[in-house]
N, CA, C, O and the ligand as a Tripos MOL2 file, in Angstrom:
@<TRIPOS>MOLECULE
protein
  233   231    59     0     0
PROTEIN
NO_CHARGES

@<TRIPOS>ATOM
      1 N           0.9560   -1.1710   -0.0120 N.3       1 MET1
      2 CA         -0.0540    0.0120    0.0080 C.3       1 MET1
      3 C           0.8780    1.2520    0.0270 C.2       1 MET1
      4 O           1.9570    1.2710    0.6200 O.2       1 MET1
      5 N           0.3690    2.2660   -0.6640 N.am      2 SER2
      6 CA          1.2310    3.3590   -0.7280 C.3       2 SER2
      7 C           0.6290    4.6330    0.1760 C.2       2 SER2
      8 O          -0.5660    4.9290    0.1570 O.2       2 SER2
      9 N           1.5130    5.2580    0.8770 N.am      3 GLN3
     10 CA          1.0220    6.3010    1.7220 C.3       3 GLN3
     11 C           1.0920    7.6330    0.8740 C.2       3 GLN3
     12 O           1.7790    7.6940   -0.1450 O.2       3 GLN3
     13 N           0.4310    8.5750    1.2930 N.am      4 THR4
     14 CA          0.5290    9.8510    0.7670 C.3       4 THR4
     15 C           1.0620   10.8840    1.8320 C.2       4 THR4
     16 O           0.7340   10.8110    3.0170 O.2       4 THR4
     17 N           1.8980   11.8410    1.3340 N.am      5 ILE5
     18 CA          2.3980   12.8980    2.0950 C.3       5 ILE5
     19 C           1.6370   14.0820    1.7310 C.2       5 ILE5
     20 O           1.2190   14.3010    0.5940 O.2       5 ILE5
     21 N           1.4680   14.8580    2.7660 N.am      6 ARG6
     22 CA          0.7570   16.1500    2.5910 C.3       6 ARG6
     23 C           1.5710   17.2980    2.6550 C.2       6 ARG6
     24 O           2.1730   17.5130    3.7070 O.2       6 ARG6
     25 N           1.7020   18.1530    1.6010 N.am      7 ILE7
     26 CA          2.5450   19.2100    1.6750 C.3       7 ILE7
     27 C           1.8330   20.5020    1.2070 C.2       7 ILE7
     28 O           1.0030   20.4760    0.2980 O.2       7 ILE7
     29 N           2.1920   21.6480    1.8670 N.am      8 MET8
     30 CA          1.4020   22.7840    1.3300 C.3       8 MET8
     31 C           2.2160   23.5790    0.3390 C.2       8 MET8
     32 O           3.4260   23.7860    0.4290 O.2       8 MET8
     33 N           1.4490   23.9820   -0.5710 N.am      9 CYS9
     34 CA          2.1390   24.8000   -1.6550 C.3       9 CYS9
     35 C           2.6660   26.1710   -1.0110 C.2       9 CYS9
     36 O           1.9870   26.9400   -0.3310 O.2       9 CYS9
     37 N           4.0340   26.3220   -1.3670 N.am     10 PRO10
     38 CA          4.8800   27.5370   -0.7310 C.3      10 PRO10
     39 C           4.4100   28.7990   -1.3250 C.2      10 PRO10
     40 O           4.7760   29.8630   -0.8250 O.2      10 PRO10
     41 N           3.5570   28.7700   -2.4470 N.am     11 ASN11
     42 CA          3.2140   29.8120   -3.2040 C.3      11 ASN11
     43 C           2.0020   30.5860   -2.0890 C.2      11 ASN11
     44 O           0.9120   30.0740   -1.8330 O.2      11 ASN11
     45 N           2.4070   31.6780   -1.6270 N.am     12 LEU12
     46 CA          1.5490   32.3940   -0.6420 C.3      12 LEU12
     47 C           0.2020   32.7140   -1.2010 C.2      12 LEU12
     48 O          -0.7840   32.8950   -0.4870 O.2      12 LEU12
     49 N           0.1980   32.7800   -2.5460 N.am     13 ALA13
     50 CA         -1.2290   33.2910   -3.1100 C.3      13 ALA13
     51 C          -2.0980   31.8990   -3.3820 C.2      13 ALA13
     52 O          -3.2690   31.8770   -3.7630 O.2      13 ALA13
     53 N          -1.3660   30.8810   -3.1360 N.am     14 CYS14
     54 CA         -2.1580   29.5410   -3.3460 C.3      14 CYS14
     55 C          -2.2800   28.7370   -2.2040 C.2      14 CYS14
     56 O          -3.4190   28.4490   -1.8360 O.2      14 CYS14
     57 N          -1.2500   28.2970   -1.5370 N.am     15 ARG15
     58 CA         -1.2920   27.5630   -0.3010 C.3      15 ARG15
     59 C          -2.1830   26.3990   -0.2530 C.2      15 ARG15
     60 O          -2.8650   26.1380    0.7390 O.2      15 ARG15
     61 N          -2.1750   25.7320   -1.2760 N.am     16 LYS16
     62 CA         -3.0400   24.7090   -1.5370 C.3      16 LYS16
     63 C          -2.4070   23.4080   -0.8770 C.2      16 LYS16
     64 O          -1.2020   23.1730   -0.9650 O.2      16 LYS16
     65 N          -3.3400   22.5390   -0.1780 N.am     17 LEU17
     66 CA         -2.7630   21.3290    0.3990 C.3      17 LEU17
     67 C          -2.7380   20.3080   -0.5870 C.2      17 LEU17
     68 O          -3.7570   20.0550   -1.2290 O.2      17 LEU17
     69 N          -1.4940   19.5930   -0.8020 N.am     18 LEU18
     70 CA         -1.3550   18.6310   -1.8640 C.3      18 LEU18
     71 C          -0.9360   17.3830   -1.3980 C.2      18 LEU18
     72 O           0.0310   17.3430   -0.6380 O.2      18 LEU18
     73 N          -1.5910   16.2090   -1.7790 N.am     19 ALA19
     74 CA         -1.2360   14.9070   -1.4930 C.3      19 ALA19
     75 C          -0.4910   14.3280   -2.4420 C.2      19 ALA19
     76 O          -0.9510   14.1940   -3.5760 O.2      19 ALA19
     77 N           0.8380   13.8760   -2.0980 N.am     20 VAL20
     78 CA          1.5560   13.3370   -3.2270 C.3      20 VAL20
     79 C           2.0260   11.9750   -2.5050 C.2      20 VAL20
     80 O           2.1570   11.8760   -1.2850 O.2      20 VAL20
     81 N           2.2620   10.9340   -3.4340 N.am     21 PRO21
     82 CA          2.7010    9.6680   -3.0420 C.3      21 PRO21
     83 C           4.0460    9.5330   -2.4380 C.2      21 PRO21
     84 O           4.9780   10.2300   -2.8400 O.2      21 PRO21
     85 N           4.1830    8.6680   -1.4930 N.am     22 GLU22
     86 CA          5.5000    8.4070   -0.9010 C.3      22 GLU22
     87 C           6.6180    8.2810   -1.8110 C.2      22 GLU22
     88 O           7.7570    8.5460   -1.4240 O.2      22 GLU22
     89 N           6.3570    7.8630   -3.1000 N.am     23 SER23
     90 CA          7.2440    7.5470   -3.9330 C.3      23 SER23
     91 C           7.8870    8.9700   -4.4450 C.2      23 SER23
     92 O           8.9710    9.0220   -5.0260 O.2      23 SER23
     93 N           7.2060    9.9290   -4.1990 N.am     24 ALA24
     94 CA          7.7600   11.1910   -4.5860 C.3      24 ALA24
     95 C           8.7000   11.9390   -3.8060 C.2      24 ALA24
     96 O           9.1660   13.0300   -4.1370 O.2      24 ALA24
     97 N           8.9820   11.2520   -2.6650 N.am     25 ARG25
     98 CA         10.0340   11.8400   -1.6500 C.3      25 ARG25
     99 C          11.1980   12.2990   -2.4400 C.2      25 ARG25
    100 O          11.6060   11.7400   -3.4580 O.2      25 ARG25
    101 N          11.7220   13.4020   -1.8720 N.am     26 SER26
    102 CA         12.9410   14.0550   -2.3640 C.3      26 SER26
    103 C          13.0500   14.3470   -3.9240 C.2      26 SER26
    104 O          14.0810   14.5790   -4.5570 O.2      26 SER26
    105 N          11.7240   14.2790   -4.4010 N.am     27 LYS27
    106 CA         11.6130   14.7590   -5.8880 C.3      27 LYS27
    107 C          10.8080   16.0710   -5.7790 C.2      27 LYS27
    108 O          10.2790   16.4940   -4.7520 O.2      27 LYS27
    109 N          10.7980   16.6390   -6.9760 N.am     28 THR28
    110 CA          9.9590   17.8130   -7.1520 C.3      28 THR28
    111 C           8.5280   17.4430   -7.7580 C.2      28 THR28
    112 O           8.4610   16.6480   -8.6960 O.2      28 THR28
    113 N           7.4180   18.0120   -7.2280 N.am     29 VAL29
    114 CA          6.2950   18.0530   -7.7870 C.3      29 VAL29
    115 C           5.6910   19.3190   -8.1700 C.2      29 VAL29
    116 O           6.1750   20.3710   -7.7520 O.2      29 VAL29
    117 N           4.6310   19.3020   -8.9600 N.am     30 ARG30
    118 CA          4.0690   20.6750   -9.1380 C.3      30 ARG30
    119 C           2.7030   20.6150   -8.7160 C.2      30 ARG30
    120 O           1.9270   19.6600   -8.7350 O.2      30 ARG30
    121 N           2.5090   21.9860   -8.2690 N.am     31 CYS31
    122 CA          1.1670   22.2390   -7.4910 C.3      31 CYS31
    123 C           0.1270   22.3690   -8.8040 C.2      31 CYS31
    124 O           0.2680   23.1320   -9.7600 O.2      31 CYS31
    125 N          -0.8300   21.5190   -8.6040 N.am     32 LYS32
    126 CA         -1.9140   21.3430   -9.6260 C.3      32 LYS32
    127 C          -2.6130   22.6610   -9.9180 C.2      32 LYS32
    128 O          -3.0650   22.8900  -11.0390 O.2      32 LYS32
    129 N          -2.7150   23.6160   -8.8140 N.am     33 ALA33
    130 CA         -3.3440   24.7690   -8.9530 C.3      33 ALA33
    131 C          -2.6270   25.9980   -9.6130 C.2      33 ALA33
    132 O          -3.1920   26.7550  -10.4030 O.2      33 ALA33
    133 N          -1.2320   26.1240   -9.1780 N.am     34 CYS34
    134 CA         -0.5530   27.2880   -9.5800 C.3      34 CYS34
    135 C           0.6680   26.8740  -10.2850 C.2      34 CYS34
    136 O           1.4160   27.7400  -10.7380 O.2      34 CYS34
    137 N           0.9670   25.4630  -10.4320 N.am     35 HIS35
    138 CA          2.1750   24.9540  -11.0060 C.3      35 HIS35
    139 C           3.3570   25.3220  -10.4850 C.2      35 HIS35
    140 O           4.3110   25.2370  -11.2580 O.2      35 HIS35
    141 N           3.5920   25.7510   -9.2740 N.am     36 THR36
    142 CA          4.7810   26.0010   -8.5900 C.3      36 THR36
    143 C           5.5390   24.5740   -8.3230 C.2      36 THR36
    144 O           4.9480   23.5890   -7.8810 O.2      36 THR36
    145 N           6.8680   24.6000   -8.6400 N.am     37 ALA37
    146 CA          7.4810   23.4790   -8.3150 C.3      37 ALA37
    147 C           7.8470   23.3080   -6.7290 C.2      37 ALA37
    148 O           8.4880   24.1720   -6.1310 O.2      37 ALA37
    149 N           7.4320   22.2450   -6.1780 N.am     38 ILE38
    150 CA          7.7150   22.0370   -4.8060 C.3      38 ILE38
    151 C           8.4550   20.8130   -4.4660 C.2      38 ILE38
    152 O           8.0880   19.7640   -4.9940 O.2      38 ILE38
    153 N           9.4300   20.8100   -3.6680 N.am     39 ARG39
    154 CA         10.2520   19.7120   -3.3350 C.3      39 ARG39
    155 C           9.6850   18.9800   -2.2610 C.2      39 ARG39
    156 O           9.3610   19.5510   -1.2190 O.2      39 ARG39
    157 N           9.5520   17.8510   -2.4200 N.am     40 VAL40
    158 CA          8.9140   16.8670   -1.3590 C.3      40 VAL40
    159 C           9.9430   16.4720   -0.4860 C.2      40 VAL40
    160 O          10.9360   15.8700   -0.8960 O.2      40 VAL40
    161 N           9.7240   16.8470    0.9800 N.am     41 PRO41
    162 CA         10.8570   16.4640    1.9110 C.3      41 PRO41
    163 C          11.0180   14.9770    2.1650 C.2      41 PRO41
    164 O          10.1350   14.1500    1.9360 O.2      41 PRO41
    165 N          12.2050   14.7100    2.6500 N.am     42 ASP42
    166 CA         12.4800   13.2690    3.0330 C.3      42 ASP42
    167 C          11.7370   12.8390    4.4080 C.2      42 ASP42
    168 O          11.1010   13.5940    5.1440 O.2      42 ASP42
    169 N          11.9460   11.5590    4.5700 N.am     43 ALA43
    170 CA         10.9910   11.0980    5.7640 C.3      43 ALA43
    171 C          11.1360   11.7900    7.0210 C.2      43 ALA43
    172 O          10.1500   11.8790    7.7530 O.2      43 ALA43
    173 N          12.3440   12.3390    7.3970 N.am     44 GLN44
    174 CA         12.6750   12.6950    8.5270 C.3      44 GLN44
    175 C          11.8540   13.9370    8.9880 C.2      44 GLN44
    176 O          11.7830   14.2260   10.1820 O.2      44 GLN44
    177 N          11.2430   14.6570    8.0300 N.am     45 THR45
    178 CA         10.5440   16.0360    8.3660 C.3      45 THR45
    179 C           9.1020   15.6440    8.6880 C.2      45 THR45
    180 O           8.1750   16.2380    8.1380 O.2      45 THR45
    181 N           8.9010   14.7060    9.5260 N.am     46 GLN46
    182 CA          7.4040   14.3740    9.7390 C.3      46 GLN46
    183 C           7.0250   14.8300   11.4280 C.2      46 GLN46
    184 O           6.0970   14.3020   12.0410 O.2      46 GLN46
    185 N           7.8240   15.7750   11.9550 N.am     47 GLN47
    186 CA          7.5400   16.1610   13.3200 C.3      47 GLN47
    187 C           6.3810   17.1590   13.3310 C.2      47 GLN47
    188 O           6.1560   17.9980   12.4580 O.2      47 GLN47
    189 N           5.6690   16.9440   14.4600 N.am     48 THR48
    190 CA          4.6060   18.0150   14.5420 C.3      48 THR48
    191 C           5.1100   18.9770   15.6250 C.2      48 THR48
    192 O           5.0110   18.7910   16.8380 O.2      48 THR48
    193 N           5.6420   19.9890   15.0350 N.am     49 THR49
    194 CA          6.2340   21.1380   15.9300 C.3      49 THR49
    195 C           5.2580   22.1230   16.3910 C.2      49 THR49
    196 O           5.3560   22.6680   17.4910 O.2      49 THR49
    197 N           4.4340   22.3280   15.6630 N.am     50 ASN50
    198 CA          3.3600   23.2400   15.9840 C.3      50 ASN50
    199 C           2.0860   22.9980   16.7100 C.2      50 ASN50
    200 O           1.2490   23.8530   17.0000 O.2      50 ASN50
    201 N           2.0430   21.6670   16.9790 N.am     51 GLU51
    202 CA          0.9220   21.1550   17.5250 C.3      51 GLU51
    203 C           1.2040   20.7860   18.9990 C.2      51 GLU51
    204 O           2.1160   20.0090   19.2800 O.2      51 GLU51
    205 N           0.3670   21.3810   19.9900 N.am     52 THR52
    206 CA          0.4740   20.8870   21.3030 C.3      52 THR52
    207 C          -0.6000   19.8420   21.5900 C.2      52 THR52
    208 O          -1.7440   20.0400   21.1810 O.2      52 THR52
    209 N          -0.2820   18.7110   22.2900 N.am     53 PRO53
    210 CA         -1.1630   17.7740   22.5390 C.3      53 PRO53
    211 C          -2.1890   18.1290   23.6010 C.2      53 PRO53
    212 O          -1.9110   18.5380   24.7280 O.2      53 PRO53
    213 N          -3.4130   17.9250   23.1120 N.am     54 ALA54
    214 CA         -4.4130   18.3000   23.9810 C.3      54 ALA54
    215 C          -4.2900   19.0910   25.1780 C.2      54 ALA54
    216 O          -3.8910   18.6530   26.2570 O.2      54 ALA54
    217 N          -4.6630   20.3210   24.9320 N.am     55 GLU55
    218 CA         -4.4830   21.1890   26.0670 C.3      55 GLU55
    219 C          -5.5960   21.0810   27.1540 C.2      55 GLU55
    220 O          -6.8060   21.1770   26.9480 O.2      55 GLU55
    221 N          -4.9640   20.8610   28.3670 N.am     56 LYS56
    222 CA         -5.9300   20.6680   29.4510 C.3      56 LYS56
    223 C          -5.9090   21.9760   30.2890 C.2      56 LYS56
    224 O          -4.8890   22.4080   30.8250 O.2      56 LYS56
    225 N          -7.1120   22.5560   30.3530 N.am     57 ALA57
    226 CA         -7.2770   23.7390   31.3740 C.3      57 ALA57
    227 C          -7.7170   23.0810   32.5600 C.2      57 ALA57
    228 O          -8.7100   22.3530   32.5680 O.2      57 ALA57
    229 N          -6.8700   23.3590   33.7690 N.am     58 SER58
    230 CA         -7.3040   22.7890   34.9500 C.3      58 SER58
    231 C          -7.9630   23.8820   35.9200 C.2      58 SER58
    232 O          -8.4050   23.5470   37.0190 O.2      58 SER58
    233 ZN         -0.0370   26.3220   -5.5370 Zn       59 ZN59
@<TRIPOS>BOND
     1     1     2 1
     2     2     3 1
     3     3     4 2
     4     3     5 am
     5     5     6 1
     6     6     7 1
     7     7     8 2
     8     7     9 am
     9     9    10 1
    10    10    11 1
    11    11    12 2
    12    11    13 am
    13    13    14 1
    14    14    15 1
    15    15    16 2
    16    15    17 am
    17    17    18 1
    18    18    19 1
    19    19    20 2
    20    19    21 am
    21    21    22 1
    22    22    23 1
    23    23    24 2
    24    23    25 am
    25    25    26 1
    26    26    27 1
    27    27    28 2
    28    27    29 am
    29    29    30 1
    30    30    31 1
    31    31    32 2
    32    31    33 am
    33    33    34 1
    34    34    35 1
    35    35    36 2
    36    35    37 am
    37    37    38 1
    38    38    39 1
    39    39    40 2
    40    39    41 am
    41    41    42 1
    42    42    43 1
    43    43    44 2
    44    43    45 am
    45    45    46 1
    46    46    47 1
    47    47    48 2
    48    47    49 am
    49    49    50 1
    50    50    51 1
    51    51    52 2
    52    51    53 am
    53    53    54 1
    54    54    55 1
    55    55    56 2
    56    55    57 am
    57    57    58 1
    58    58    59 1
    59    59    60 2
    60    59    61 am
    61    61    62 1
    62    62    63 1
    63    63    64 2
    64    63    65 am
    65    65    66 1
    66    66    67 1
    67    67    68 2
    68    67    69 am
    69    69    70 1
    70    70    71 1
    71    71    72 2
    72    71    73 am
    73    73    74 1
    74    74    75 1
    75    75    76 2
    76    75    77 am
    77    77    78 1
    78    78    79 1
    79    79    80 2
    80    79    81 am
    81    81    82 1
    82    82    83 1
    83    83    84 2
    84    83    85 am
    85    85    86 1
    86    86    87 1
    87    87    88 2
    88    87    89 am
    89    89    90 1
    90    90    91 1
    91    91    92 2
    92    91    93 am
    93    93    94 1
    94    94    95 1
    95    95    96 2
    96    95    97 am
    97    97    98 1
    98    98    99 1
    99    99   100 2
   100    99   101 am
   101   101   102 1
   102   102   103 1
   103   103   104 2
   104   103   105 am
   105   105   106 1
   106   106   107 1
   107   107   108 2
   108   107   109 am
   109   109   110 1
   110   110   111 1
   111   111   112 2
   112   111   113 am
   113   113   114 1
   114   114   115 1
   115   115   116 2
   116   115   117 am
   117   117   118 1
   118   118   119 1
   119   119   120 2
   120   119   121 am
   121   121   122 1
   122   122   123 1
   123   123   124 2
   124   123   125 am
   125   125   126 1
   126   126   127 1
   127   127   128 2
   128   127   129 am
   129   129   130 1
   130   130   131 1
   131   131   132 2
   132   131   133 am
   133   133   134 1
   134   134   135 1
   135   135   136 2
   136   135   137 am
   137   137   138 1
   138   138   139 1
   139   139   140 2
   140   139   141 am
   141   141   142 1
   142   142   143 1
   143   143   144 2
   144   143   145 am
   145   145   146 1
   146   146   147 1
   147   147   148 2
   148   147   149 am
   149   149   150 1
   150   150   151 1
   151   151   152 2
   152   151   153 am
   153   153   154 1
   154   154   155 1
   155   155   156 2
   156   155   157 am
   157   157   158 1
   158   158   159 1
   159   159   160 2
   160   159   161 am
   161   161   162 1
   162   162   163 1
   163   163   164 2
   164   163   165 am
   165   165   166 1
   166   166   167 1
   167   167   168 2
   168   167   169 am
   169   169   170 1
   170   170   171 1
   171   171   172 2
   172   171   173 am
   173   173   174 1
   174   174   175 1
   175   175   176 2
   176   175   177 am
   177   177   178 1
   178   178   179 1
   179   179   180 2
   180   179   181 am
   181   181   182 1
   182   182   183 1
   183   183   184 2
   184   183   185 am
   185   185   186 1
   186   186   187 1
   187   187   188 2
   188   187   189 am
   189   189   190 1
   190   190   191 1
   191   191   192 2
   192   191   193 am
   193   193   194 1
   194   194   195 1
   195   195   196 2
   196   195   197 am
   197   197   198 1
   198   198   199 1
   199   199   200 2
   200   199   201 am
   201   201   202 1
   202   202   203 1
   203   203   204 2
   204   203   205 am
   205   205   206 1
   206   206   207 1
   207   207   208 2
   208   207   209 am
   209   209   210 1
   210   210   211 1
   211   211   212 2
   212   211   213 am
   213   213   214 1
   214   214   215 1
   215   215   216 2
   216   215   217 am
   217   217   218 1
   218   218   219 1
   219   219   220 2
   220   219   221 am
   221   221   222 1
   222   222   223 1
   223   223   224 2
   224   223   225 am
   225   225   226 1
   226   226   227 1
   227   227   228 2
   228   227   229 am
   229   229   230 1
   230   230   231 1
   231   231   232 2
@<TRIPOS>SUBSTRUCTURE
     1 MET1         2 RESIDUE 1 A MET
     2 SER2         6 RESIDUE 1 A SER
     3 GLN3        10 RESIDUE 1 A GLN
     4 THR4        14 RESIDUE 1 A THR
     5 ILE5        18 RESIDUE 1 A ILE
     6 ARG6        22 RESIDUE 1 A ARG
     7 ILE7        26 RESIDUE 1 A ILE
     8 MET8        30 RESIDUE 1 A MET
     9 CYS9        34 RESIDUE 1 A CYS
    10 PRO10       38 RESIDUE 1 A PRO
    11 ASN11       42 RESIDUE 1 A ASN
    12 LEU12       46 RESIDUE 1 A LEU
    13 ALA13       50 RESIDUE 1 A ALA
    14 CYS14       54 RESIDUE 1 A CYS
    15 ARG15       58 RESIDUE 1 A ARG
    16 LYS16       62 RESIDUE 1 A LYS
    17 LEU17       66 RESIDUE 1 A LEU
    18 LEU18       70 RESIDUE 1 A LEU
    19 ALA19       74 RESIDUE 1 A ALA
    20 VAL20       78 RESIDUE 1 A VAL
    21 PRO21       82 RESIDUE 1 A PRO
    22 GLU22       86 RESIDUE 1 A GLU
    23 SER23       90 RESIDUE 1 A SER
    24 ALA24       94 RESIDUE 1 A ALA
    25 ARG25       98 RESIDUE 1 A ARG
    26 SER26      102 RESIDUE 1 A SER
    27 LYS27      106 RESIDUE 1 A LYS
    28 THR28      110 RESIDUE 1 A THR
    29 VAL29      114 RESIDUE 1 A VAL
    30 ARG30      118 RESIDUE 1 A ARG
    31 CYS31      122 RESIDUE 1 A CYS
    32 LYS32      126 RESIDUE 1 A LYS
    33 ALA33      130 RESIDUE 1 A ALA
    34 CYS34      134 RESIDUE 1 A CYS
    35 HIS35      138 RESIDUE 1 A HIS
    36 THR36      142 RESIDUE 1 A THR
    37 ALA37      146 RESIDUE 1 A ALA
    38 ILE38      150 RESIDUE 1 A ILE
    39 ARG39      154 RESIDUE 1 A ARG
    40 VAL40      158 RESIDUE 1 A VAL
    41 PRO41      162 RESIDUE 1 A PRO
    42 ASP42      166 RESIDUE 1 A ASP
    43 ALA43      170 RESIDUE 1 A ALA
    44 GLN44      174 RESIDUE 1 A GLN
    45 THR45      178 RESIDUE 1 A THR
    46 GLN46      182 RESIDUE 1 A GLN
    47 GLN47      186 RESIDUE 1 A GLN
    48 THR48      190 RESIDUE 1 A THR
    49 THR49      194 RESIDUE 1 A THR
    50 ASN50      198 RESIDUE 1 A ASN
    51 GLU51      202 RESIDUE 1 A GLU
    52 THR52      206 RESIDUE 1 A THR
    53 PRO53      210 RESIDUE 1 A PRO
    54 ALA54      214 RESIDUE 1 A ALA
    55 GLU55      218 RESIDUE 1 A GLU
    56 LYS56      222 RESIDUE 1 A LYS
    57 ALA57      226 RESIDUE 1 A ALA
    58 SER58      230 RESIDUE 1 A SER
    59 ZN59       233 GROUP 0 **** ****
């Protein structure tokens, strides 16, 4: 089975969320909406830095 990676288009006027196949890692894909070339990051860049796990207000 093939997983998909989600990347956001770097074009600020577009910012479309693109789903690309695992096989596209370290390659360049093109945004379907604005045709900007986007480099798909390698496996290691899968950390959730911006998300805090379930905020609990006590
Ligand atoms: Zn785009």
